[in-house]
C-alpha positions, -999 to 999 in steps of 0.1 A, spaced: -263 785 -632 -294 791 -653 -285 760 -673 -286 737 -643 -324 735 -641 -326 728 -678 -301 700 -675 -319 684 -646 -352 687 -664 -336 670 -694 -322 642 -672 -356 638 -656 -375 635 -689 -349 610 -702 -354 589 -670 -392 590 -674 -389 579 -710 -366 550 -701 -389 539 -673 -420 542 -696 -402 520 -722 -393 494 -696 -429 494 -682 -443 489 -717 -419 461 -724 -428 444 -691 -465 447 -698 -461 434 -733 -441 404 -719 -468 397 -693 -499 401 -714 -490 394 -750 -491 356 -756 -463 335 -768 -477 313 -796 -464 279 -806 -470 254 -833 -456 218 -829 -456 189 -853 -440 156 -843 -440 119 -850 -419 90 -838 -415 59 -815 -428 24 -817 -454 0 -802 -453 -37 -806 -487 -42 -789 -505 -19 -814 -483 -31 -842 -468 3 -849 -435 0 -867 -405 19 -853 -403 54 -867 -373 78 -863 -385 106 -840 -388 140 -856 -403 173 -845 -407 209 -857 -415 238 -834 -424 273 -843 -426 300 -816 -437 336 -823 -444 367 -801 -460 401 -808 -472 396 -843 -440 378 -853 -418 406 -840 -398 376 -826 -400 344 -846 -381 312 -838 -382 279 -855 -365 247 -842 -363 212 -857 -350 180 -842 -346 145 -857 -331 113 -846 -317 89 -872 -289 63 -873 -278 69 -837 -274 107 -842 -295 136 -831 -298 166 -855 -308 200 -842 -315 232 -862 -326 265 -848 -332 298 -866 -344 331 -852 -357 364 -867 -365 398 -853 -388 419 -876 -380 394 -903 -342 400 -900 -322 368 -893 -304 370 -860 -297 334 -852 -289 302 -871 -275 271 -855 -272 235 -867 -257 207 -848 -254 169 -850 -250 151 -817 -238 115 -819 -255 92 -794 -231 65 -781 -243 30 -784 -245 13 -750 -226 -20 -747 -249 -49 -736 -236 -83 -727 -257 -115 -726 -249 -120 -690 -261 -85 -681 -293 -90 -701 -300 -123 -682 -293 -105 -649 -317 -77 -659 -345 -102 -667 -340 -119 -634 -340 -87 -615 -372 -75 -633 -390 -107 -623 -379 -103 -586 -389 -66 -584 -423 -57 -569 -447 -42 -594 -448 -4 -593 -414 0 -575 -395 11 -606 -392 45 -621 -371 76 -621 -369 101 -593 -391 125 -612 -417 98 -617 -416 89 -580 -420 126 -571 -451 129 -593 -466 97 -578 -458 109 -543 -475 142 -549 -505 126 -565 -510 100 -537 -505 125 -509 -530 149 -525 -554 121 -529 -551 110 -493 -554 146 -480 -588 151 -464 -589 189 -469 -611 195 -499 -604 232 -499 -566 225 -503 -573 201 -532 -594 226 -550 -569 254 -545 -540 233 -558 -561 220 -587 -572 255 -596 -538 271 -597 -518 242 -610 -545 237 -636 -542 274 -645 -506 269 -653 -512 238 -673 -541 254 -691 -517 281 -703 -491 256 -716 -513 229 -730 -524 232 -767 -557 248 -777 -560 235 -812 -550 203 -831 -547 167 -820 -519 148 -803 -521 110 -799 -498 92 -775 -494 54 -772 -479 48 -738 -468 18 -716 -439 12 -692 -440 -26 -694 -454 -27 -658 -492 -25 -657 -492 -12 -621 -468 17 -629 -486 25 -662 -519 26 -643 -504 50 -616 -491 74 -643 -524 74 -661 -542 81 -628 -520 111 -622 -526 123 -658 -564 118 -653 -563 144 -625 -560 171 -652 -580 153 -680 -605 181 -684 -577 205 -695 -564 183 -724 -593 161 -733 -600 179 -766 -564 180 -779 -544 151 -764 -554 114 -765 -535 90 -744 -538 53 -755 -525 30 -727 -505 -1 -734 -511 -20 -701 -492 -53 -708 -464 -40 -731 -438 -13 -733 -447 15 -758 -438 50 -766 -452 64 -798 -468 98 -805 -479 118 -835 -498 150 -841 -500 186 -848 -509 211 -820 -511 248 -815 -512 269 -784 -504 301 -767 -488 309 -734 -495 340 -712 -464 345 -690 -483 369 -667 -509 342 -659 -483 316 -652 -464 340 -629 -496 347 -610 -507 311 -605 -471 301 -597 -467 329 -571 -500 319 -554 -488 283 -551 -454 293 -539 -465 315 -511 -496 295 -500 -493 280 -466 -515 250 -474 -492 241 -504 -462 244 -481 -478 220 -456 -486 195 -484 -450 197 -497 -438 192 -461 -460 161 -458 -446 147 -491 -410 152 -479 -418 135 -446 -434 106 -465 -403 103 -487 -380 103 -457 -402 76 -440 -414 98 -412 -451 92 -421 
């Protein structure tokens, strides 16, 4: 019986040690930044006379003084996407993956091309785009129409806080961008301008209003604080004003407004 208190004490100490280790790991994850370094180049632009270049990018991610170190590279050439990922913990290789993905060539017939051209002419400007693009445009327009300045500032503050953590802090990235539709390009640039103060020193967007362009090149570095992102995200998720705004966007999409 005399051994029981000693056993219980040992179990209690072991549990405290485990809880302390978990707490330290959680705090490290929340407050130690994840650093990244990205270099990339690729795309084309007829308007700016930029010849087509096969896209290629290299990303390095590290955490806790390179306790965890991951490198990833991707390149697209001759209708194939090549991926390479390596990972190290304390300098010890724990991951190495290489994969080539063949991109199937789409079949295009002359009749279909003519039909696409006719459809393009008949479409109203600004009505094209993916669902994701439409969602961004709807959010931006609804926020712009909203008369509550306090709500705008709150969303801008916390959404800006998330983007500030993700966007690069060093380097320079230049992007030549155009959808082929001046109205749609202008709308996308307008939405991007909403957060211009956050990326003005590291990202330069060069619009191609009349043409269709997508070319980018640069080298950027940044750091991400998971704790800050979780904080701003939680504030937005539980805020009643944000819920009302999202409800208005949904009603607008369903045609109820």
